[in-house]
C-alpha positions as CSV (number, residue, x, y, z in Angstrom):
1,M,-34.1,0.7,-16.5
2,K,-34.3,4.2,-15.3
3,R,-31.5,5.2,-12.9
4,P,-32.4,6.7,-9.5
5,S,-32.1,10.4,-9.6
6,L,-28.9,11.9,-8.2
7,R,-31.1,14.1,-5.9
8,T,-32.4,10.9,-4.3
9,A,-29.0,9.2,-4.0
10,F,-27.5,12.2,-2.2
11,A,-30.4,13.4,-0.1
12,V,-28.6,12.8,3.2
13,L,-25.4,14.4,1.9
14,F,-27.4,17.4,0.9
15,V,-28.6,17.8,4.4
16,L,-25.1,17.7,5.8
17,Q,-23.9,20.2,3.2
18,S,-26.7,22.6,4.1
19,A,-25.8,22.3,7.7
20,G,-22.3,23.4,7.0
21,A,-20.7,20.1,8.1
22,Q,-18.3,20.2,5.1
23,T,-18.3,21.1,1.5
24,V,-19.6,18.1,-0.4
25,R,-19.1,18.0,-4.2
26,F,-20.8,15.5,-6.5
27,V,-19.7,13.4,-9.4
28,Q,-21.8,11.3,-11.7
29,A,-20.7,9.3,-14.7
30,G,-22.2,10.6,-18.0
31,A,-23.2,14.0,-16.5
32,A,-22.8,17.0,-18.7
33,S,-19.2,18.0,-18.8
34,P,-17.5,19.8,-17.0
35,G,-20.3,20.3,-14.4
36,L,-20.3,22.5,-11.3
37,G,-20.0,19.7,-8.6
38,T,-23.5,20.4,-7.3
39,I,-26.4,17.9,-7.1
40,Q,-28.1,19.6,-10.0
41,A,-24.9,19.9,-12.1
42,P,-22.4,17.2,-10.9
43,F,-18.9,16.8,-12.2
44,A,-18.6,14.1,-14.9
45,S,-15.0,13.2,-13.8
46,I,-13.6,12.3,-10.4
47,Q,-10.3,13.9,-11.2
48,V,-12.0,17.2,-12.0
49,G,-13.8,16.9,-8.6
50,I,-10.4,16.4,-6.9
51,A,-9.0,19.4,-8.6
52,A,-11.9,21.6,-7.5
53,S,-11.7,20.4,-3.8
54,V,-9.6,21.7,-0.9
55,N,-8.5,20.1,2.3
56,G,-11.5,18.8,4.3
57,D,-13.9,18.5,1.4
58,A,-15.8,15.4,0.4
59,L,-16.4,14.1,-3.1
60,A,-19.5,11.9,-3.4
61,V,-19.3,9.7,-6.5
62,A,-22.4,8.1,-7.9
63,P,-22.5,4.5,-9.2
64,G,-21.1,4.0,-12.6
65,T,-17.8,3.4,-14.5
66,Y,-15.2,6.2,-14.7
67,F,-12.6,5.8,-17.4
68,E,-9.7,7.8,-15.9
69,A,-6.7,7.7,-13.6
70,L,-6.7,9.6,-10.3
71,D,-4.1,11.6,-8.4
72,F,-5.0,13.1,-5.0
73,S,-2.4,15.8,-5.6
74,G,-1.6,16.3,-2.0
75,K,-5.3,17.0,-1.0
76,N,-6.7,15.6,2.3
77,I,-10.2,15.0,1.0
78,D,-12.7,12.2,1.3
79,V,-13.6,10.5,-2.0
80,Y,-16.2,7.8,-1.7
81,G,-18.6,5.8,-3.9
82,T,-22.1,6.2,-2.6
83,G,-23.2,2.8,-3.9
84,G,-20.1,0.9,-2.9
85,A,-17.4,-1.0,-4.8
86,S,-19.8,-3.5,-6.5
87,I,-21.3,-0.8,-8.7
88,T,-18.7,2.0,-8.7
89,T,-15.6,1.4,-10.9
90,V,-12.6,3.4,-11.9
91,H,-11.0,2.0,-15.0
92,A,-7.5,3.3,-15.9
93,G,-7.2,1.4,-19.2
94,Y,-3.6,0.3,-18.5
95,L,-2.4,3.9,-19.0
96,A,-1.3,4.7,-15.4
97,P,-1.9,3.5,-11.8
98,V,-5.6,3.8,-11.0
99,V,-4.9,6.0,-8.0
100,R,-1.7,7.8,-6.9
101,F,-0.9,9.2,-3.5
102,R,2.5,10.8,-3.9
103,S,2.3,14.3,-2.5
104,G,2.4,13.9,1.2
105,E,-1.3,13.1,1.7
106,G,-2.3,12.3,5.3
107,P,-4.8,10.0,7.0
108,T,-7.7,12.2,6.1
109,A,-7.0,11.6,2.4
110,R,-9.5,8.8,2.1
111,M,-10.8,6.7,-0.8
112,A,-13.6,4.2,-0.1
113,G,-16.2,2.2,-2.0
114,F,-14.6,1.7,-5.4
115,T,-13.4,-1.1,-7.7
116,L,-10.1,-0.1,-9.2
117,R,-9.3,-1.9,-12.4
118,L,-6.7,-2.0,-15.2
119,G,-4.0,0.2,-13.7
120,L,-0.4,0.1,-14.9
121,A,2.6,1.3,-13.0
122,D,5.5,3.0,-14.9
123,S,9.1,3.2,-13.7
124,F,8.2,6.1,-11.3
125,D,5.3,4.3,-9.6
126,F,5.2,1.6,-6.9
127,G,1.9,0.0,-7.7
128,G,-0.5,-0.6,-10.6
129,G,-3.8,-0.3,-8.7
130,I,-2.8,2.1,-6.0
131,S,0.6,3.7,-5.8
132,V,1.7,5.3,-2.5
133,D,5.0,7.2,-2.3
134,G,5.7,9.0,0.9
135,A,2.1,9.5,1.8
136,S,-0.3,8.2,4.6
137,P,-3.8,7.9,3.0
138,T,-6.7,5.8,4.2
139,V,-8.2,3.3,1.7
140,E,-11.3,1.4,2.8
141,D,-13.8,-1.1,1.3
142,C,-12.2,-1.2,-2.2
143,I,-11.6,-3.9,-4.7
144,I,-8.3,-3.7,-6.5
145,E,-8.2,-6.2,-9.4
146,S,-6.6,-6.9,-12.8
147,C,-3.8,-4.3,-12.5
148,N,-0.2,-4.6,-13.5
149,G,2.6,-3.3,-11.3
150,G,5.6,-3.3,-13.6
151,D,8.5,-3.9,-11.2
152,G,6.4,-2.8,-8.2
153,G,3.2,-4.2,-6.7
154,G,0.5,-5.3,-9.1
155,G,-2.4,-4.5,-6.8
156,I,-0.8,-2.0,-4.3
157,G,2.7,-0.6,-3.9
158,C,3.7,1.4,-0.8
159,N,6.9,3.3,-0.3
160,G,7.3,5.1,3.0
161,G,4.5,6.9,4.8
162,A,1.9,5.2,7.0
163,P,-0.9,4.2,4.7
164,R,-3.9,2.3,6.1
165,F,-5.9,-0.2,4.1
166,R,-9.1,-1.6,5.6
167,R,-11.6,-4.2,4.3
168,C,-10.0,-4.3,0.8
169,L,-9.9,-7.2,-1.7
170,I,-6.7,-7.3,-3.7
171,Q,-7.2,-10.0,-6.4
172,F,-6.1,-11.2,-9.9
173,N,-3.2,-8.6,-10.2
174,N,0.2,-9.2,-11.7
175,A,3.5,-7.6,-12.2
176,G,5.0,-7.0,-15.7
177,S,8.7,-7.4,-14.9
178,S,10.6,-10.2,-13.2
179,W,11.8,-10.0,-9.6
180,P,11.4,-7.7,-7.7
181,G,7.9,-7.3,-9.2
182,V,5.1,-8.6,-6.9
183,G,1.6,-9.7,-8.0
184,G,-0.4,-8.5,-5.0
185,V,1.3,-6.1,-2.5
186,L,4.7,-4.5,-2.5
187,M,5.1,-3.2,1.1
188,M,8.0,-0.8,1.5
189,S,6.3,1.1,4.2
190,Q,7.5,0.3,7.7
191,A,4.5,2.1,9.2
192,G,1.9,0.9,6.8
193,R,-1.0,-1.4,7.8
194,F,-3.5,-3.7,6.1
195,E,-6.5,-4.6,8.3
196,N,-9.2,-7.2,7.4
197,C,-8.0,-7.4,3.8
198,S,-7.9,-10.4,1.4
199,I,-5.0,-10.9,-1.0
200,V,-6.1,-13.6,-3.3
201,G,-5.2,-15.1,-6.7
202,N,-2.4,-12.7,-7.6
203,F,0.5,-13.7,-9.9
204,G,4.1,-12.9,-9.7
205,P,5.9,-12.1,-12.9
206,D,7.9,-14.7,-14.9
207,G,11.6,-14.1,-15.3
208,Y,12.7,-12.0,-18.2
209,I,14.4,-13.3,-21.3
210,D,17.1,-11.3,-23.1
211,C,19.0,-13.1,-25.9
212,V,22.0,-11.9,-27.8
213,G,23.1,-14.3,-30.5
214,S,22.8,-17.8,-29.2
215,C,23.2,-16.9,-25.5
216,C,20.4,-15.6,-23.3
217,S,20.1,-14.1,-19.8
218,G,17.1,-14.6,-17.6
219,G,15.7,-13.7,-14.2
220,H,14.0,-15.0,-11.1
221,G,10.3,-15.3,-10.9
222,G,8.5,-12.6,-8.8
223,T,6.5,-13.1,-5.6
224,G,2.8,-13.7,-6.0
225,G,1.3,-12.5,-2.7
226,V,3.2,-10.0,-0.5
227,Q,6.8,-8.8,-0.4
228,G,8.4,-6.0,1.5
229,I,10.2,-4.8,4.6
230,G,9.3,-4.9,8.3
231,P,8.7,-2.1,10.8
232,A,11.4,0.1,12.2
233,G,14.0,-1.7,14.4
234,G,12.7,-2.9,17.7
235,S,9.0,-2.6,17.0
236,A,8.4,-5.9,15.3
237,T,6.7,-7.2,18.5
238,I,4.3,-4.3,18.9
239,F,3.4,-3.1,15.4
240,F,1.9,-5.5,12.9
241,Q,1.6,-4.5,9.3
242,F,-0.9,-7.1,8.3
243,V,-3.8,-8.0,10.7
244,N,-6.8,-10.2,10.1
245,C,-5.8,-10.8,6.5
246,L,-6.4,-13.7,4.2
247,I,-3.5,-14.4,1.9
248,V,-4.4,-17.4,-0.3
249,A,-4.1,-18.9,-3.8
250,N,-1.3,-16.6,-5.0
251,H,1.3,-17.9,-7.5
252,G,5.0,-17.1,-7.8
253,G,6.3,-16.5,-11.3
254,D,8.3,-19.1,-13.2
255,A,12.0,-18.4,-13.6
256,T,14.1,-18.4,-16.8
257,Y,17.7,-19.5,-17.7
258,G,19.2,-20.8,-14.5
259,H,17.3,-18.6,-12.0
260,D,14.8,-19.6,-9.3
261,G,11.1,-19.6,-9.2
262,G,9.2,-16.8,-7.4
263,H,7.7,-17.3,-4.0
264,G,3.9,-17.8,-3.7
265,G,2.8,-16.3,-0.5
266,V,4.9,-13.9,1.7
267,F,8.5,-12.9,1.4
268,G,10.3,-10.3,3.7
269,A,10.6,-9.4,7.3
270,M,7.1,-7.9,7.6
271,T,4.9,-8.5,10.6
272,F,1.6,-10.5,10.5
273,A,-1.0,-11.0,13.2
274,N,-4.2,-13.2,12.9
275,C,-3.5,-13.9,9.2
276,T,-4.4,-17.0,7.3
277,I,-1.7,-17.8,4.7
278,M,-2.7,-21.0,2.8
279,H,-2.7,-22.6,-0.6
280,N,-0.1,-20.4,-2.2
281,F,2.2,-21.8,-4.9
282,G,5.8,-21.2,-5.7
283,G,6.9,-20.8,-9.3
284,F,8.9,-23.3,-11.3
285,G,12.6,-23.4,-11.8
286,P,13.8,-23.8,-15.4
287,S,15.5,-27.0,-16.6
288,A,19.2,-27.1,-17.4
289,L,19.9,-26.1,-21.0
290,T,22.9,-25.9,-23.4
291,T,23.4,-24.1,-26.7
292,P,26.4,-24.3,-28.9
293,K,28.1,-21.5,-26.9
294,C,26.3,-21.3,-23.5
295,G,25.1,-23.5,-20.7
296,Y,22.5,-22.9,-18.1
297,S,22.0,-24.6,-14.8
298,A,18.7,-25.9,-13.6
299,G,16.9,-23.4,-11.3
300,D,15.2,-24.1,-8.0
301,G,11.4,-23.9,-7.5
302,G,10.0,-21.0,-5.6
303,S,8.7,-21.6,-2.1
304,G,5.0,-21.6,-1.3
305,G,4.3,-20.1,2.1
306,V,6.2,-17.6,4.3
307,G,9.9,-16.7,4.4
308,G,12.4,-13.9,4.4
309,G,12.2,-13.4,8.2
310,A,8.4,-12.7,8.4
311,V,7.2,-12.3,12.0
312,L,4.0,-14.3,12.8
313,R,1.6,-14.1,15.7
314,N,-1.8,-15.9,15.9
315,C,-1.4,-17.0,12.3
316,I,-2.3,-20.1,10.3
317,V,0.3,-21.2,7.7
318,R,-0.7,-24.5,6.1
319,G,-1.2,-26.2,2.7
320,N,1.2,-24.0,0.7
321,Q,3.2,-25.7,-2.1
322,G,6.7,-25.1,-3.3
323,G,7.4,-25.0,-7.1
324,I,9.1,-27.8,-9.0
325,G,12.8,-27.5,-9.6
326,G,14.1,-27.7,-13.1
327,A,15.3,-30.9,-14.6
328,G,19.0,-31.7,-14.8
329,L,21.0,-32.5,-17.9
330,V,23.8,-34.9,-18.7
331,I,26.2,-33.8,-21.4
332,P,29.5,-35.3,-22.6
333,G,32.1,-34.8,-20.0
334,G,29.8,-33.6,-17.3
335,S,26.3,-32.9,-16.1
336,Y,24.0,-30.2,-14.7
337,P,22.2,-31.4,-11.5
338,P,18.5,-30.8,-11.2
339,G,17.1,-27.9,-9.2
340,F,15.5,-28.3,-5.8
341,A,11.8,-28.1,-5.2
342,G,10.7,-25.1,-3.2
343,Q,9.8,-25.3,0.4
344,N,6.1,-25.6,1.1
345,D,5.1,-23.6,4.2
346,D,8.1,-22.3,6.1
347,F,11.2,-21.2,4.1
348,G,12.7,-18.9,6.7
349,V,10.3,-17.3,9.1
350,G,11.3,-14.9,11.9
351,A,9.8,-15.0,15.4
352,V,6.7,-17.2,15.5
353,S,4.2,-17.3,18.4
354,F,0.7,-18.7,19.0
355,S,0.6,-19.9,15.4
356,N,-0.3,-23.1,13.5
357,I,2.6,-23.8,11.2
358,P,4.3,-27.1,10.3
359,G,7.6,-28.0,12.0
360,F,9.1,-27.1,15.4
361,H,9.1,-23.4,16.3
362,A,10.4,-22.3,19.6
363,G,8.0,-19.4,20.4
364,P,5.2,-19.8,22.9
365,G,1.8,-21.2,22.0
366,N,2.8,-22.7,18.6
367,I,1.1,-25.8,17.3
368,D,1.5,-28.1,14.3
369,A,-1.9,-29.6,13.5
370,D,-4.7,-29.8,11.0
371,P,-6.4,-26.5,11.4
372,Q,-9.8,-28.1,10.6
373,L,-11.2,-25.1,8.6
374,A,-14.2,-24.8,6.3
375,T,-13.6,-22.1,3.7
376,Y,-10.8,-20.9,5.9
377,R,-13.1,-20.5,8.9
378,P,-12.7,-22.5,12.1
379,T,-15.0,-25.4,12.7
380,A,-16.2,-26.6,16.1
381,T,-13.2,-28.8,16.5
382,S,-10.5,-26.4,15.2
383,P,-7.4,-26.4,17.4
384,G,-7.0,-22.7,16.7
385,V,-10.1,-21.7,18.7
386,D,-9.0,-19.6,21.7
387,A,-5.4,-20.5,20.9
388,G,-4.1,-17.1,20.1
389,N,-2.7,-14.3,22.2
390,N,-4.4,-10.9,22.7
391,L,-1.2,-8.9,22.8
392,V,-1.7,-7.4,19.4
393,V,-1.8,-3.5,19.5
394,D,-4.9,-2.1,17.9
395,L,-6.4,-5.5,17.1
396,P,-9.5,-4.7,15.1
397,A,-12.8,-5.2,16.8
398,T,-14.1,-7.5,14.1
399,D,-12.7,-10.3,12.0
400,L,-12.6,-10.6,8.3
401,D,-16.3,-11.5,8.2
402,G,-17.2,-8.5,10.4
403,L,-17.9,-10.7,13.4
404,P,-16.6,-9.8,16.9
405,R,-12.9,-10.5,16.8
406,V,-12.6,-11.9,20.4
407,Q,-15.6,-14.0,21.3
408,H,-14.4,-15.6,24.5
409,M,-11.7,-13.4,26.0
410,V,-9.0,-15.2,24.0
411,V,-8.5,-14.5,20.3
412,D,-8.6,-17.4,17.8
413,Q,-5.7,-18.1,15.4
414,G,-6.2,-16.9,11.8
415,A,-8.3,-14.3,10.1
416,F,-11.7,-15.5,11.2
417,E,-13.1,-15.9,14.7
418,S,-15.2,-18.9,15.7
419,A,-18.8,-18.6,16.6
420,A,-19.7,-18.7,20.3
421,T,-21.0,-22.3,20.0
422,T,-17.5,-23.6,19.3
423,Y,-16.0,-22.2,22.5
424,R,-14.0,-24.8,24.5
425,G,-12.4,-22.6,27.1
426,A,-8.7,-22.4,26.4
427,V,-8.4,-26.0,25.4
428,V,-6.3,-26.5,22.3
429,L,-7.1,-29.9,20.9
430,S,-3.8,-31.4,19.9
431,S,-4.6,-34.7,21.7
432,G,-7.9,-36.1,23.0
433,A,-11.3,-34.5,22.8
434,P,-13.5,-33.2,25.6
435,V,-16.9,-34.6,26.4
436,S,-19.6,-32.0,26.9
437,T,-20.9,-33.1,30.3
438,L,-20.2,-30.0,32.4
439,T,-22.7,-27.1,32.5
440,V,-23.3,-23.9,34.5
441,N,-26.9,-22.8,34.5
442,G,-27.4,-25.0,31.4
443,H,-24.5,-23.5,29.5
444,D,-21.5,-25.7,28.4
445,R,-19.3,-23.0,26.8
446,T,-19.8,-19.5,28.4
447,A,-22.2,-19.0,31.2
448,P,-23.5,-15.6,32.3
449,V,-24.4,-15.5,36.0
450,P,-26.1,-12.6,37.7
451,M,-24.0,-11.1,40.5
452,H,-26.9,-11.5,42.9
453,G,-28.2,-14.8,41.4
454,S,-27.4,-18.4,42.0
455,A,-25.4,-20.8,39.8
456,T,-26.3,-24.4,39.2
457,I,-23.3,-26.5,38.3
458,A,-24.0,-29.9,36.9
459,M,-22.0,-32.9,35.6
460,A,-24.0,-35.2,33.3
461,A,-23.2,-38.8,32.8
462,P,-20.6,-39.5,30.1
463,P,-21.2,-41.4,26.9
464,G,-20.6,-44.7,28.8
465,G,-23.3,-43.9,31.3
466,G,-23.3,-43.4,35.0
467,P,-22.8,-43.5,37.9
468,A,-19.4,-42.0,37.0
469,P,-16.9,-40.6,39.4
470,F,-15.5,-37.2,38.4
471,L,-13.7,-34.1,39.6
472,I,-14.1,-30.4,38.8
473,I,-11.2,-28.0,39.0
474,G,-11.5,-24.2,38.8
475,R,-9.5,-21.1,38.1
476,I,-10.2,-17.4,38.9
477,G,-9.8,-15.5,35.7
478,V,-9.3,-16.8,32.2
479,S,-6.5,-19.2,31.3
480,A,-4.2,-18.6,28.4
481,A,-2.9,-21.2,25.8
482,S,0.4,-21.3,27.7
483,D,-1.5,-22.8,30.8
484,L,-2.5,-25.9,28.9
485,I,-1.8,-29.2,30.7
486,V,-1.5,-32.2,28.4
487,L,-2.4,-35.4,30.2
488,P,-0.6,-38.6,29.4
489,A,-1.8,-41.5,27.4
490,G,-3.9,-39.3,25.1
491,I,-6.6,-38.7,27.7
492,G,-6.9,-35.0,26.7
493,E,-5.9,-31.5,27.8
494,L,-6.8,-29.3,30.8
495,A,-7.0,-25.5,30.3
496,F,-5.3,-25.0,33.7
497,A,-3.6,-27.1,36.4
498,H,-5.1,-29.1,39.2
499,P,-4.5,-27.1,42.5
500,L,-2.2,-29.9,43.7
501,M,0.0,-29.4,40.7
502,A,0.6,-25.8,41.5
503,A,0.2,-25.4,45.2
504,G,1.3,-21.8,45.3
505,D,-1.2,-20.6,42.7
506,L,-4.1,-19.1,44.8
507,S,-6.3,-18.7,41.6
508,L,-6.8,-22.5,41.4
509,F,-9.4,-24.4,43.4
510,L,-11.0,-27.8,43.6
511,L,-14.8,-27.6,43.4
512,A,-15.8,-31.3,43.5
513,D,-13.9,-34.6,43.7
514,N,-15.1,-38.2,44.1
515,L,-12.6,-39.4,41.5
516,L,-9.4,-39.0,43.4
517,G,-10.8,-38.2,46.8
518,G,-9.2,-34.8,47.3
519,P,-10.6,-32.1,49.6
520,A,-13.2,-30.2,47.6
521,A,-15.3,-27.1,48.1
522,T,-18.6,-29.1,47.6
523,A,-19.7,-32.6,48.4
524,S,-20.4,-34.7,45.4
525,S,-21.7,-38.1,44.4
526,P,-20.9,-39.8,41.0
527,A,-22.4,-38.2,37.9
528,P,-25.1,-37.4,37.1
529,W,-24.7,-34.7,39.7
530,A,-25.7,-31.0,40.4
531,V,-25.2,-28.4,43.0
532,T,-26.6,-24.9,43.4
533,L,-24.3,-22.2,44.8
534,P,-25.5,-19.0,46.3
535,A,-25.0,-15.5,44.7
536,P,-21.4,-14.4,45.0
537,G,-22.3,-10.7,45.3
538,V,-19.3,-9.5,43.3
539,A,-18.5,-9.4,39.6
540,F,-15.7,-11.6,38.4
541,T,-14.8,-14.4,35.9
542,F,-13.7,-17.9,36.6
543,M,-13.3,-21.2,34.6
544,L,-14.3,-24.8,35.4
545,Q,-13.3,-28.0,33.8
546,G,-13.4,-31.7,34.8
547,L,-12.2,-35.2,34.5
548,I,-14.7,-38.1,34.5
549,D,-14.7,-41.9,34.3
550,D,-15.9,-42.9,30.8
551,S,-16.1,-46.5,29.7
552,T,-16.1,-45.4,26.1
553,A,-12.7,-43.7,26.4
554,V,-9.6,-45.7,25.5
555,Y,-8.1,-45.3,29.0
556,G,-11.4,-45.2,30.8
557,C,-11.2,-41.4,31.6
558,S,-12.2,-38.3,29.6
559,V,-11.5,-34.6,29.9
560,T,-14.7,-32.6,30.0
561,N,-15.5,-29.3,28.2
562,A,-14.3,-26.1,29.8
563,V,-16.8,-23.5,30.9
564,R,-16.1,-19.8,31.4
565,V,-18.4,-18.2,34.0
566,D,-19.0,-14.5,33.8
567,V,-20.5,-13.2,37.0
568,Q,-22.0,-9.8,36.0
């Protein structure tokens, strides 16, 4: 098949160059070497193009495979694949890291739209795919795969600086040495940040083996997913290093000769917001062993999920699995006990808030429940919907799928936001389930109401049929997960309190009530029921939710869905 001409591929860029927006140089695999960097005579090598560029230039790279390793050499330039990562590959052949940033590059040193493969870190590098040392580059829309990090990060290694990685996939990487090598990401940058990235299927290194005569020494297995340090002291609650990230199916390395297996997912006091950390696996501990001159204890299995003091907000940590501890050994005159199995999900987290993680955690908004996900995305009954906290500085506008990150004023837990049809107000379903009987202008989740229009509020009959007594409570503004009221006997949960439960809260009101007979704003008869309210004339937001008699419910009463009403 005939390739599209380079002139066609770069037509828009040529217009920009002619207008003097910046100097754009061009690269195409297989072009006549060395080339001039023009559309008619492009460079054949990306590194040659970097060498010819100066700060502020752009390097437009045509689709193809480039067999080379790159070093930005301190230049703040924009290097991007015009066809994207799926058809533009840089292949380092295990000779060096695929890309180095080690000369103080800043945020305008940008690389975007490439697949980076078969990189190898040496003793002076921090990562096999991308190695960052004291620099602050921007890397976007890249795939980093099948790289080896030595004793650094297989996919990416960062030391110092403030690098930014956005919408990158880090997969199938490994580290060649035992601990502290990391399969996916080594994060030694307190100001670095990963946004909307997936860290998937990476492998920590196995412990080393070094034998002299009949005795051997060994090492711990390395971490599979992410390992590193947290932000500078005091900023753990305001700066998150990993946001909207999926960290799954990573494997810790197996240990050797009395040492412990590597951790599967995350290890270190880094900070995570809206991340999904699931199905990671700890490495195995070795069995006890004796030789004529030496004896070796059994090692413990590596842990699966999150530890080392990691800080979590709005995260989901479930379904991780610790590695198996080594078998013990009975010998004449004594024995070696077996190693312990690694912890599954939590093996020493730091502060946790608004997250779904097994066990008790003292922070606000935490739950321990089946997240009810489908391919890591929330379903209509997921308890993580609208269960997060919006206090995440620079929370990206979109989730990992590119959808709006906050659909209903309150962010979801995990890396993916629910669709609008799954909105349940701020109700977190840890007990009971709402019945969808309450509507505003026909909407049962979010209801836009014109500032100068009317609103019809209706309560349908419950599954058991009507007439059914009910009440409707309201709140001005949007409730948070901390406002949740859990009703006894498993009836369900209210997104905010009945006004009689918080008499001093002027934001609460009772709209209708023929269930308990309280003084309400509107007269009501048992459901099915409806009332039309006149235009409010001002823009504001309020929420409604109800309780209704329901013969199908265990205790004869059900919580209704919550509706957020936006008067615009």
